[in-house]
C-alpha positions in Angstrom: 186.4 97.4 51.5 184.5 97.4 48.1 181.3 95.6 47.8 179.8 93.4 45.2 176.5 94.5 43.7 175.0 91.0 44.2 173.6 89.6 47.4 170.8 88.5 49.5 169.7 89.6 53.0 166.8 88.6 55.3 165.3 90.3 58.5 162.4 89.4 60.6 160.6 90.6 63.7 157.8 89.3 65.7 156.1 91.3 68.4 152.7 91.1 70.1 151.3 88.9 67.3 152.7 91.1 64.6 155.2 89.8 62.2 157.3 91.4 59.6 159.6 89.5 57.2 161.9 91.4 54.8 163.8 89.9 52.0 166.3 91.7 49.8 167.9 90.6 46.6 170.4 92.7 44.6 172.0 92.4 41.4 174.5 94.3 39.2 173.1 97.4 37.6 174.5 100.6 35.9 172.5 102.9 38.3 170.5 102.6 41.6 167.1 101.0 41.1 164.9 99.9 44.0 161.7 97.7 43.5 159.5 97.2 46.6 156.7 94.7 46.9 154.6 95.0 50.0 151.0 94.4 51.2 148.5 97.0 50.1 147.8 98.3 53.7 151.5 99.1 53.9 151.8 101.1 50.7 152.2 104.4 52.8 155.6 103.0 53.8 156.9 102.4 50.3 159.0 105.8 49.8 160.5 105.3 53.3 161.7 101.8 52.4 163.2 103.1 49.1 164.9 105.8 50.9 166.3 103.5 53.5 167.6 101.0 50.9 169.2 103.8 48.9 171.1 105.1 51.9 172.7 101.8 52.2 173.0 100.7 48.4 174.4 103.3 46.0 174.5 101.2 43.0 172.7 98.1 41.7 169.3 96.8 41.3 167.5 95.9 44.5 164.3 93.8 45.0 162.7 94.1 48.3 159.9 91.8 49.4 157.9 92.5 52.5 155.5 90.1 54.2 153.3 91.4 57.0 151.0 89.3 59.3 148.9 90.2 62.4 147.8 87.5 64.7 147.1 89.9 67.6 144.0 89.5 69.7 143.0 93.2 69.1 143.6 92.8 65.3 139.8 92.6 64.6 136.7 94.1 66.3 133.0 93.5 65.9 130.9 96.5 65.1 127.2 96.8 66.1 125.0 99.0 64.1 122.5 99.9 66.8 120.2 101.9 64.7 119.9 99.1 62.0 119.3 96.5 64.8 116.4 98.8 66.3 114.8 99.0 62.8 114.9 95.2 62.5 113.4 94.8 65.9 110.6 97.3 65.3 109.9 95.7 62.0 109.6 92.3 63.5 107.4 93.7 66.3 105.1 95.3 63.7 105.0 92.1 61.7 103.9 90.2 64.8 101.3 92.7 65.8 99.9 93.2 62.4 99.5 89.5 61.4 99.1 88.0 64.8 102.2 86.0 64.6 104.2 84.9 67.6 106.9 87.4 68.4 110.0 85.2 69.0 112.7 87.9 68.5 116.0 86.7 69.8 119.6 88.0 69.8 120.6 85.3 67.4 117.9 86.3 65.1 118.6 89.9 65.0 122.4 89.5 64.8 121.9 87.3 61.8 120.3 90.0 59.8 122.6 91.7 57.2 124.9 94.5 58.4 123.7 94.3 62.0 127.2 93.0 63.0 130.2 93.6 60.9 134.0 92.7 61.5 136.5 95.4 61.1 140.2 95.6 61.6 141.5 97.7 64.4 143.3 100.8 63.1 146.9 100.2 63.0 149.4 102.4 64.8 151.5 103.7 62.0 154.4 104.7 64.1 154.7 101.3 65.7 154.3 99.5 62.4 157.0 101.6 60.7 159.4 101.1 63.8 159.0 97.2 63.4 159.3 97.4 59.6 162.4 99.5 59.9 164.0 97.2 62.3 163.4 94.1 60.0 164.5 96.2 57.0 167.8 97.2 58.6 168.5 93.7 59.7 168.1 92.5 56.2 170.3 95.4 54.9 172.9 94.3 57.4 172.9 90.9 56.2 172.9 91.9 52.7 175.8 94.2 53.2 177.9 91.5 54.8 177.3 89.2 52.0 178.2 91.9 49.5 181.4 92.6 51.4 182.7 88.9 51.3 181.9 88.7 47.6 183.6 92.2 47.1 186.8 90.8 48.9 186.9 87.9 46.4 186.4 90.2 43.5 189.1 92.7 44.6 191.7 89.9 45.3 190.9 88.5 41.7 191.3 91.8 40.1 194.5 92.6 41.9 196.0 89.4 40.8 195.1 90.2 37.1 196.6 93.7 37.4 199.9 92.0 38.6 199.7 89.9 35.4 199.0 93.0 33.3 202.0 94.9 35.0 204.3 91.8 34.1 203.2 91.9 30.4 203.7 95.6 30.3 207.3 95.3 31.7 208.1 92.8 28.9 206.7 95.2 26.3 208.7 98.0 27.9 212.0 95.8 27.8 211.4 94.8 24.2 210.6 98.2 22.8 214.1 99.5 22.4 215.3 96.5 20.4 212.5 97.0 17.9 214.3 100.2 16.4 217.8 98.4 16.5 216.4 95.4 14.7 214.8 97.4 12.1 217.9 99.4 11.5 220.0 96.2 11.0 217.3 94.7 8.7 217.0 97.9 6.7 220.7 98.3 6.3 221.1 94.6 5.3 218.2 94.9 2.8 219.7 98.1 1.2 223.1 96.4 0.8 221.5 93.3 -0.6 219.8 95.5 -3.3 222.8 97.6 -4.0 225.1 94.6 -4.4 227.1 95.3 -1.3 227.7 99.0 -2.2 228.1 101.5 0.6 224.9 102.6 2.3 224.0 106.2 2.6 224.2 106.6 6.4 222.2 110.0 6.3 219.4 108.6 4.4 219.5 105.4 6.6 219.4 107.5 9.7 216.4 109.6 8.4 214.5 106.4 7.6 215.2 104.9 11.0 214.3 108.1 12.8 211.1 108.2 10.9 210.2 104.5 11.8 211.3 105.1 15.6 208.9 108.1 15.6 206.0 106.3 14.2 206.6 103.2 16.5 207.5 105.0 19.7 205.3 103.6 22.5 207.0 105.2 25.6 204.0 107.5 26.4 201.5 104.8 26.1 203.5 102.5 28.4 203.8 105.4 30.9 200.1 105.8 30.8 199.4 102.1 30.9 201.5 101.9 34.1 199.6 105.0 35.6 196.1 103.4 34.9 197.3 100.1 36.4 198.4 102.0 39.6 195.2 104.0 39.7 193.1 100.9 39.4 195.0 99.3 42.4 194.3 102.6 44.4 190.6 102.5 43.6 190.3 98.8 44.8 191.7 99.8 48.2 189.1 102.5 48.7 186.1 102.2 51.1 183.6 103.8 48.9 181.7 102.9 45.7 184.2 103.2 42.8 182.6 100.9 40.2 181.9 103.8 37.7 185.5 105.0 38.1 186.8 101.5 37.5 184.7 101.4 34.3 186.5 104.3 33.0 189.8 103.2 34.0 189.4 99.9 32.2 188.4 101.8 29.1 191.5 103.9 29.2 193.7 100.6 29.8 192.1 99.2 26.7 192.7 102.4 24.8 196.4 102.5 25.6 197.1 98.8 25.0 195.3 99.0 21.5 197.5 102.1 20.6 200.6 100.0 21.5 199.5 97.2 19.5 198.9 99.3 16.5 202.3 101.3 16.7 204.7 98.4 17.9 205.2 96.5 14.6 206.8 93.7 16.4 205.7 90.1 16.9 207.0 89.6 20.4 205.2 93.0 21.5 202.1 91.9 19.8 201.9 88.7 21.7 202.2 90.5 25.0 199.6 93.0 23.9 197.1 90.1 23.1 197.8 88.7 26.6 197.1 92.2 28.2 193.8 92.6 26.1 192.7 89.3 27.5 193.4 90.2 31.2 191.6 93.6 30.5 188.6 91.6 29.3 188.5 89.5 32.5 188.9 92.5 34.6 186.1 94.2 32.9 183.8 91.3 33.5 184.7 91.3 37.2 184.3 95.0 37.8 180.8 95.0 36.4 179.8 93.5 39.7 181.5 96.0 41.9 179.4 98.8 43.5 
């Protein structure tokens, strides 16, 4: 089933105090474009995220928002700079000895000196982080795909309905076309007789004029191609692969054929049906802009 290019998906995982939240939003776009926003410490995973998204989304603009939090007990560690602490202790002892000051060195005193103790984050396990992020990302992509499929089903149903309308107007044009020549012949003959005061009409000259008109106004080939393009569009809508670009092309061809029919037909009733078809084509064009 075809999919819409618009949708939203969310995936979350919490494990041992580590939490990932992935949110995906997609909109229609001529090509595939993926934008990822993630914390600086996870920048090394950006290319992997883009690759994973493009495997599931072949067309459309995707915004990926990744939230990362670590509440684990081992998330941070306190580092003691032994050499610096020893230097501070020696300096305090020298100060006490040199100036006869009471030596009241304590742990709290030394630990309060700059850089004796510093807090550092534990190095992250990249493989574990990517496994968790990938799980949350796939969950978001699954939810996104489900939404896009549902919207795609609605779009397909609407376009198929409009194709049926177009086929109906095409049949009206097809049935009307043969009468255009006959009516033109009758009107031309009547007009000639009127101008010649009821004198006999030169049938050869009349036949030549009618044949020229018939050739100029013949729309049979355009009708055949129009029917073919309608059929191809229906077939595309039943495919299980991205066909948005092909549908764009078919709509252009549908528009080309109906414009040609409109310019050649030279008949009011056909013109009315041509305008109806053009209206439906515009509606279809608007809908398929959102099909992947």
